[in-house]
N, C-alpha and C positions, 0 to 999 in steps of 0.2 A: 748872763753873768757870771756859770760856772766856767764856760769855756776857755774863757781868760786864766781862770787857775789850773785849768786844767793845761792850757799850753805851756806855761811859765811849771809846771812839777809843782804845784802848793797845792792841788786835790789829789788826795789819795782815797780812795772811796773805799769803801770795805761796807762787808755783806755777813750778816750776821754778830753773832757778842765778839767783840776785837776790843784786847788792849790799846789805848792810845797812848797812854802815856805811863809810866813810874817810874817815879823820882828814885835816885838811888840813895841804898841806905835808909828812906823811910816806909812805912806801911804800909805808904797810899797808893795810890794809883787812878787812872781816868779810862771811863774803859764806854764804849756805847753797847746795847741790848736789846735787843728786838721787841719792842711792844707792838704788835701787827695790831691791824683790825680797823684802826681812825682810817689810814691810806696804806695802799701796800705799802713794802720795804719801811715801815715809820719806824723807829729808834729812838730813845731815850737815852741822854748820857748820865752814867753812875760816879761822883766823885766820892772818892773812899778814901777817907783821912787813918784807917786803922779803927777808929773808936766811933766817929765823926761820919755820917754819910750826906751829899746830898744827892737826890736825885733831878734832873732836870728832864721834866714830863715831859713836853713838845705836846701834843694833842691829845695823850688818853683821858687827863679832864679837862673839861670844857667849862664845867658848874662846878661849885664847891656842894650843891647835893650829892654830887659823885663820892664825895669821901666819908657820907654817911650811909649811901648806898653804891655801891659800885656797879651793882643792876639795873642803876639809871643810865637810860641809851641814851644819843643824840642822834637828832635826824640823818646826818648827812654821815652814817661811820658806812666804808664800804662793809664793810662786814661785822654787824651788831653783835651774832654771840663771841667770836674772836675777840672783840674791846671789850666785853664784857668781863672774860676771864683773864684778858691782860691787865685791866683795872682793878681784879681779884690778887691776882697775883701780883703785880706790883705795887697794892695797899700793903697787903698783909705780911708781906717784903719790907719793907720799910716801916710799917708798925712795931715790927720783931725789931729793928735796927733802930729806931728811934730818930729813923732819918728826918732830914727837913725835905721840902718836895720845892721846887724851882720853877714856879708855873708862870705859863703862858695869861690862862683865860681865867682866872678866879679876881676874887676883891682885896687879894692880899697876892704878893710875888713869893713868898715863901712861909709856909706851912709849916711845922713843927707836928710829926707824927708822934705818939708815945703810947 
């Protein structure tokens, strides 16, 4: 599935924190940030609108209980300790910004932290 995108120049791989888009004249940007632990190379997407922020968490959160206790692990994490540290860091930062989490695995796709 990836090879056709690569062959036509539509795939641009990034490693580590990277800004993907910054709108001219706008305070916001779209970037990826490393969120290791669940799988090697895992990254999350941050859409920052200046005052508002949405974080697409990917597999950082797989159960709602992790919102209350970031130390709750998931059986299939590649590195459970790193995954816990990643959850703590991501959730602490998101709460500080009152960010909205866009999650794939929770019962609600949008979770507002405050």
